[in-house]
N, C-alpha and C positions, 0 to 999 in steps of 0.2 A: 403204188404197194405199199412204198417205204412210210408214207404216213399213216395207211391203215395199218399195219403193224407196231409200229415203232411204238405208242403206246398202250400196246398190248406187253412188246416188250420189258417196258417201265415197270407196269403193273406187275410180272409178274416175278419181279426184281426188287419189287416192296419186301417191307417188313410191316406186314400183321399182325397187331395185336392178339394175343389170347380172346378168347370170349365162350361165354357160354351157346351164341347164339350169333349167327351172323345174317342181320339182316337188312336188304338193298331196298330200295325205295326207286329202283328200276330196271330194266336188263341193261345191256350194252355196257359200259367200263364199268362202272357199280356193282352191275350184277355179276361179271368176270371177277372183281374182286374179293364179294364176300365168295362166291366157288371156293377161289385162291384161300381164303381165310379159313374155307372149312374143310380143304386136303391137307393144311398144313396144320393143322391145329382140329384132329377132328369135331366136329360140332355141327347140328343141323343150322340149313338156311330156308330163312325167308325170306319172301319176298312182295313187296305192296306197289302194286304203281296205280297211279293216278290219273296216268296218260297210259296209253299202248306206245312205250318210248320207240318201239322198232318200227311201226306205220307212222310216227309222228319223223323220223330221219328219211324213210324211203319217202316220206312226201316232199320232206326238204330236199334231197339229195335230187327228184325229178325237178324239179323246180330251180334249182342252182344251175347258174352259168359258169363258174367255178370250177365244177367238175366236168372232164374231159367225157365226150357220151360213149366211149367206149369202157369206160371205168363205172359206168354207174350204175352196172347191171352186175359188178363185182363190190362195190360199198355195202350195193342193198343186201347181197346175199350174206355177205360179214354181219352185218346186223342180224339178220335172221339165224345165222348160227352162233351167237352170241346170246339171242333167246332163246334158242335151243339147250343150249347146256346151262341156263339158269332154272329155266322149265324144270328138264329131266332131275336137276340134285335137289331143288328145293322140295320142304318138306310142306308144306304149303304156300300155297301165292292167292292172295287178296287183290279185288278190284274194287271200284266203287261205286260200281251201279252193274245191273243185268246186262248189257249187251254189250259192254267190256270184259266180264266175266265169258262169255259167248266166243269174242276176236281171243283169248287167251286158249279157248279150247281150240278153234278153229287152224290155231296156231302149233297148236302138234300139243299143247298143255294138256295131262291128265286133268280130267275134268272131276275127278274124286280131289283134287288136291285145291281146287278153285274153290272161294265162297267171295264173298259179296259184304265189305264194310264198308257202307255209306261215312261220308264225312257227318262232322257235326257238328253245331254253331252255338256260342252261348244264348240261349235265346229270350234269356230275360234280358238282357241290354236291347232287343230289338221290340219286344212284345207291348210294350209301355208306349212306343212313339205318336202321339198323336196325330192324325191325319191333316193333312194339308188345308187351311182354311181355303173356302172356295172363294177366289177373288178374281175371277172372270177370267182368268190367265191357266192353262196347262203346263204345270213345269214337269220334266224328262230329265231324270237323272243316269248317268254311267259311269258307273266306278271301275275306272279303267287305266291302264297305264298307258302312254304313248307310246305302241310296240306294232311291227307289223302283223304280228299272228291275231294283235287284237282289232284289224281291219278299222280303224278309226276313221281313214277317210270315206270307205263306204257310209261309215253314221254319219257323215258330212253331210255326202251328198245326200244323204235318205231325208236329210233334216233340211236342208235346203228345200229340197224337192216340199215336204210336207209344210214349211213357211210359206210359200207360196199358195198354196190351200187354206191352210189357218194359221192366220197373222199373231193368233193372241199365245202363241206357243213358245216357251222358253227351253232350250237344253243347255246341263251344266256336265260336264267334263270334269269327274273328279280323278287325279293321280297325278304320280308323278312321270315324269319323262323316261323311259326306259330305253329309247335309242334317240341319242340329239337329231341326227338328219331327218327320221322320220319325225319327228316330233318338231321341225322346223318345217317340211315337207305342210303336215297338218294345218298350222297355223299361216303357212303359205296359201292352202287349200281355201282358207276361211275369207281371206283376203280377195282372194281371185274370185271366187263366187260373188262376193258380197253378203254374205250370209249374216242375219240379223240376228238379233236374240241367243246367240250362244256364248258360253261363258266356259272359259278354262282355268279351273277354280285353283289347280293344282290342290297338292293333297291336303284333305280336311279332315277334321273327327264327323266320318260315316255318321255315327248316332246323331249328333246332334245336326248335322245338314241335312236325314231323312225326312225331315219337319220340312223341308222346303219343297219337297216332288212330290208328287202324282202319280206316277211309277217308273221304270226304270227300264234301260234297255243295253242288251250286250248284240254286238256284231263280229263278235270270235271266227277265225277260220277254224278253230280246232283249241276245244277246252276237254276236260274230262269232268268234274261236278262242281260248275262252279260258286266259291264260297257268296260272290256278290249277288247271288240270285239266290242263294236260301236267304241272307241276310234281308234282302229286299221281301221278300214272302213273308219273311217273322215280320216284320214291319208292317205288314199289311196294303204293300205295294207291289200290285203286278207288273208280270215283266213282258216284253218282247225280245226275244231271243234269235240268234241265228241258230238252224237245226245242229249242233255239232254236240258232240258226247253227250250228258248227262240233261239237254233240258229239255227236250220235248218229255220227258219222265217227270222230272221236275215240275212242270206248268202244266201235263195232261194225268200224271200217275203211272204207277208203275201196274202188273197184272195184280188186283187184290186191291187197289186202293181208289176207294170212291168216292172222294172229295171232289171230283169235278174240276174244271177249265180252271187255271189262274195267272192266264196271258195265252200269248201268238206267237209262235214258231214260223220261222221263213225259211229260205236257202239261204246258205253263206253269199253276200258277196251280192245280192241281188235289192239295189240300192231303192228298185221300185215297189218289191214284195216288204219292205223294211218301210218303207213311208203309209203303205196300203195299210197296213199292221199300227202302224203308231196311230194312223188317221184312226181306225177302229177305234184303239185303247183312250183315241180322245173325244171321241163322240159322246160316251155316257160317264157321269159321277159315277150314278148308281150302280154300272155293271163294273166300274172298278173297284168299290169298295166290297161288290159281292166277290171277284176273284179275289183280290188280297184276301178277306177272309178265309175263303178255300185256303190259299196258298199257306197262310199262317197255322190253319189245322193240318194241312200236311208236312209243315215244317216241325210242328209242336208232337207228332206222332212218331214220324221216321227220320231227322237228323236232328237231335240234341246233342251236344258235344256228352254228355255222359253218358250217352248210351254209347259212343263211338268210343270212349274210352274202356267201357265195360268190355264190350267186343275187343280190343285188343289185349287186354288182359286177360280173356277164358281162350284168346288165342296163345298168349305166351303158355298159360296154365296147362293148354291142353300140349304144348309142344315139350314143356318140362319133367310132365307126367309120360309122355312117348320117348323120352330116351332118357327120364331118370336125371334129370337134372333138378339142382336145389331150388325150394319154391318160396316163395315172399310167406315168412313167418316160421320156417323151418331152419 
């Protein structure tokens, strides 16, 4: 109980700066601080959730072995209580995709407050990247940091199985180490299995490295709207992903999107399903190119950086009008 309440007491004793708007990027403690600022210096609250923070904490607590079982329910109810507070106080609540908005509403947020503002990428950086020359190999990329939530171990197991079926495939894991212990376990797993043609590149310039890849893979157990998938599609590289967050919507389209399928989706932590999906993607260069072009058109239509900025400017402008706040140029 002490570890639950002490952070709240520290926050409530914090000095909050005066602001015209308090914009939180999660529920939980961040949302509580925004609500505190709004109470001390009356001003509107906005909330942007890139993931559903309360659900993520719930999953984490359920899996945790450091939380006494009898306290798990209390911790979970505590985080739901924090989300209820900011859902109640917020003027607008944004999410990245339609299913996340539905989750917010299911958790008690007023539907009239909820709107979707997708991520946006700098499309011009990726649209002109040439396709990889056909050299008889299929090169698979994963832009991912080595962390448990990215489930790199399942990726390694799935690639090991794929390599047993198709010898001329390579996997490039591009990213730094978030968790040193987990990173060491991933390298040890590669050694134990004797996986060949798997390269840990470390951090790279993704725009430059993308020229070496035929398609990309993401094996996370939790995501919002992954930028790595958007960037891959913008570069005409189709994707294999787990069914987390917005991934199915990115690869198959939201309602009203008729661009077509730009990749394959599998259940999380399902190594055979991932290996099967990668094998299907490896089977046809023509299909990969077609899928990549569909994905690029989808990104160019719905996920531009400029669109995202315009949507947030519109949100701030609406808030300023509703609360008679100073507006840009006034």
